[in-house]
NUMAR-814819 format. One line per 3 residues: number of its first residue (from 1); their letters; for each residue x, z, y of N, C-alpha, C. Coordinates in Angstrom, 1 decimal, m for minus. Example, Ala and Ser with C-alpha at 12.3 -4.5 7.8 and 13.67 -1.06 7.14 Angstrom:
<nodes>
1> AS> 13.2,7.8,m5.7,12.3,7.8,m4.5,13.2,7.8,m3.3 | 12.8,7.1,m2.2,13.7,7.1,m1.1,12.9,7.9,0.0
</nodes>
This chain:
<nodes>
1> MSS> 30.6,m70.4,61.2,30.7,m69.0,60.9,30.7,m68.2,62.2 | 31.3,m68.7,63.2,31.4,m68.1,64.5,30.1,m67.8,65.1 | 29.2,m68.8,64.9,27.9,m68.7,65.6,27.0,m67.7,64.9
4> FPE> 27.2,m67.6,63.6,26.3,m66.7,62.8,27.1,m65.7,61.9 | 27.9,m64.8,62.5,28.7,m63.9,61.7,27.9,m63.0,60.8 | 26.6,m62.8,61.1,25.8,m61.9,60.2,25.5,m62.5,58.9
7> HDY> 25.7,m63.8,58.7,25.4,m64.5,57.5,26.5,m64.2,56.5 | 26.2,m64.0,55.2,27.2,m63.9,54.2,27.6,m65.3,53.6 | 28.7,m65.7,53.9,29.2,m67.0,53.5,30.0,m66.9,52.2
10> SLH> 29.8,m67.7,51.3,30.6,m67.7,50.1,31.7,m68.8,50.2 | 32.8,m68.7,49.6,33.8,m69.7,49.6,33.3,m71.0,49.1 | 32.5,m71.0,48.1,31.9,m72.2,47.5,31.0,m72.9,48.5
13> ELS> 30.2,m72.1,49.2,29.2,m72.6,50.2,30.0,m73.3,51.3 | 31.1,m72.7,51.8,31.9,m73.2,52.9,32.6,m74.5,52.5 | 33.2,m74.5,51.3,33.9,m75.6,50.8,33.0,m76.8,50.6
16> AYV> 31.8,m76.6,50.1,30.8,m77.7,49.9,30.4,m78.2,51.3 | 30.3,m77.4,52.3,29.9,m77.8,53.6,30.9,m78.8,54.2 | 32.2,m78.5,54.0,33.3,m79.3,54.5,33.8,m80.3,53.5
19> DTS> 33.2,m80.4,52.3,33.5,m81.3,51.3,35.0,m81.3,50.8 | 35.4,m80.1,50.4,36.7,m79.9,49.9,36.7,m78.8,48.8 | 37.7,m78.6,48.1,37.8,m77.6,47.1,37.9,m76.2,47.7
22> PWH> 37.4,m75.2,47.0,37.5,m73.8,47.6,38.9,m73.4,47.9 | 39.8,m73.8,47.0,41.2,m73.4,47.1,41.9,m74.1,48.3 | 41.6,m75.4,48.5,42.1,m76.1,49.6,41.6,m75.5,50.9
25> LLR> 40.3,m75.2,51.0,39.7,m74.6,52.1,40.4,m73.3,52.4 | 40.6,m72.4,51.4,41.2,m71.1,51.6,42.6,m71.3,52.2 | 43.4,m72.2,51.6,44.8,m72.5,52.2,44.8,m72.9,53.6
28> EFK> 43.9,m73.9,53.9,43.9,m74.5,55.2,43.3,m73.5,56.3 | 42.3,m72.8,55.9,41.7,m71.8,56.8,42.8,m70.7,57.1 | 43.5,m70.2,56.1,44.5,m69.2,56.4,45.7,m69.8,57.2
31> KHT> 46.0,m71.1,57.0,47.1,m71.7,57.7,46.7,m71.8,59.2 | 45.4,m72.1,59.5,45.0,m72.3,60.9,44.6,m71.0,61.6 | 44.1,m70.0,60.9,43.7,m68.8,61.5,44.6,m67.6,61.3
34> GLP> 45.4,m67.7,60.2,46.3,m66.6,59.9,45.6,m65.6,58.9 | 44.3,m65.8,58.7,43.5,m64.9,57.8,42.7,m65.7,56.8 | 42.4,m65.1,55.7,41.4,m65.7,54.8,40.0,m65.6,55.4
37> PHS> 39.1,m66.5,55.0,37.8,m66.6,55.6,37.0,m65.2,55.7 | 37.0,m64.4,54.7,36.3,m63.2,54.7,36.9,m62.2,55.8 | 38.2,m62.1,55.9,38.8,m61.2,56.8,38.5,m61.7,58.3
40> WLV> 38.6,m63.0,58.4,38.3,m63.6,59.8,36.8,m63.3,60.1 | 35.9,m63.4,59.2,34.5,m63.1,59.4,34.3,m61.7,59.8 | 35.0,m60.8,59.1,34.8,m59.3,59.4,35.3,m59.1,60.8
43> QRR> 36.4,m59.7,61.2,36.9,m59.6,62.6,35.8,m60.0,63.6 | 35.2,m61.1,63.4,34.1,m61.6,64.3,33.0,m60.7,64.3 | 32.6,m60.1,63.1,31.5,m59.1,63.1,31.9,m57.9,63.9
46> IQK> 33.1,m57.4,63.8,33.5,m56.3,64.6,33.5,m56.6,66.1 | 33.9,m57.8,66.5,33.8,m58.2,67.9,32.4,m58.2,68.4 | 31.5,m58.7,67.6,30.1,m58.7,68.0,29.5,m57.3,68.0
49> AKQ> 29.9,m56.5,67.1,29.5,m55.1,67.1,29.9,m54.4,68.3 | 31.1,m54.6,68.8,31.6,m54.0,70.0,30.7,m54.4,71.2 | 30.4,m55.7,71.3,29.5,m56.2,72.4,28.2,m55.5,72.3
52> LLK> 27.6,m55.5,71.1,26.2,m54.9,71.0,26.2,m53.4,71.4 | 27.3,m52.7,70.9,27.4,m51.3,71.3,27.4,m51.1,72.8 | 28.2,m51.9,73.4,28.3,m51.8,74.9,27.0,m52.1,75.6
55> QGV> 26.1,m52.9,74.9,24.8,m53.2,75.5,23.8,m52.1,75.2 | 24.2,m51.1,74.5,23.3,m50.0,74.2,22.5,m50.1,72.9 | 22.8,m51.0,72.0,22.1,m51.2,70.8,22.5,m50.1,69.8
58> RIT> 21.5,m49.5,69.2,21.8,m48.4,68.2,22.7,m48.8,67.1 | 23.5,m47.9,66.6,24.5,m48.3,65.6,23.8,m48.8,64.3 | 22.7,m48.3,63.9,22.0,m48.8,62.7,21.6,m50.2,62.9
61> EVA> 21.1,m50.6,64.1,20.7,m51.9,64.4,21.9,m52.8,64.5 | 23.0,m52.3,65.0,24.3,m53.1,65.1,24.7,m53.5,63.7 | 24.6,m52.6,62.8,25.0,m52.9,61.4,24.2,m54.1,60.9
64> QLT> 22.9,m54.0,61.1,22.0,m55.1,60.6,22.3,m56.4,61.3 | 22.5,m56.4,62.6,22.6,m57.6,63.4,24.0,m58.3,63.2 | 24.9,m57.5,62.7,26.3,m58.1,62.5,26.6,m58.4,61.0
67> GFS> 25.6,m58.2,60.1,25.8,m58.6,58.7,26.4,m57.6,57.8 | 26.6,m56.3,58.3,27.0,m55.3,57.4,25.8,m54.7,56.6 | 26.1,m54.3,55.4,24.9,m53.9,54.6,24.3,m52.7,55.0
70> DQS> 25.0,m51.8,55.7,24.4,m50.5,56.2,25.4,m49.9,57.2 | 25.0,m48.8,57.8,25.9,m48.2,58.8,27.2,m47.7,58.3 | 27.2,m47.2,57.1,28.5,m46.7,56.5,29.5,m47.9,56.3
73> HLN> 28.9,m49.1,55.9,29.8,m50.2,55.7,30.4,m50.7,57.1 | 29.5,m50.6,58.1,30.0,m50.9,59.5,31.1,m49.9,59.9 | 30.8,m48.6,59.7,31.7,m47.6,60.1,33.1,m47.8,59.4
76> RHF> 33.1,m48.1,58.1,34.4,m48.2,57.4,35.2,m49.4,58.0 | 34.5,m50.6,58.1,35.3,m51.7,58.7,35.6,m51.5,60.1 | 34.8,m50.9,60.9,35.0,m50.7,62.3,36.2,m49.8,62.5
79> KSA> 36.2,m48.7,61.8,37.4,m47.7,61.9,38.7,m48.4,61.4 | 38.6,m49.2,60.3,39.8,m49.8,59.8,40.4,m50.8,60.9 | 39.5,m51.5,61.6,39.9,m52.5,62.6,40.3,m51.9,63.9
82> IGV> 39.5,m51.0,64.4,39.6,m50.4,65.8,40.3,m49.1,65.8 | 40.2,m48.3,64.7,40.9,m47.0,64.6,40.0,m45.9,64.9 | 38.7,m46.2,65.3,37.7,m45.1,65.5,36.4,m45.6,65.0
85> TPR> 35.5,m44.7,64.8,34.1,m45.1,64.3,33.4,m45.7,65.5 | 32.3,m46.4,65.2,31.5,m46.9,66.3,31.0,m45.8,67.3 | 30.6,m44.7,66.8,30.2,m43.6,67.7,31.3,m43.1,68.6
88> QYL> 32.5,m43.0,68.0,33.7,m42.6,68.8,34.0,m43.6,69.8 | 33.9,m44.9,69.4,34.1,m46.0,70.3,33.2,m45.9,71.6 | 32.0,m45.6,71.3,31.0,m45.5,72.4,31.4,m44.3,73.4
91> LNY> 31.9,m43.3,72.8,32.2,m42.1,73.6,33.5,m42.3,74.4 | 34.4,m43.1,73.9,35.7,m43.3,74.5,35.9,m44.5,75.3 | 35.1,m45.5,75.1,35.3,m46.8,75.8,34.2,m47.2,76.7
</nodes>
């Protein structure tokens, strides 16, 4: 998941990959990372988005490259995690 945060992983897909039940995977993942898989993945996507923004990639492209369905989806998650929109982040950081 870390290598390809833009991919949408399902709990069933992940549990099949590691040959365990979805609920066991969810418990173990949260025990080791402190977050459920989806929340962890969103954090990784936000980290990648920050890197891409600093490299000058346009916000619409950042949304696509990081697995968000569109720019508004990226904006919502970015603001929730960082406290500012991607555009504000670019202006302030």
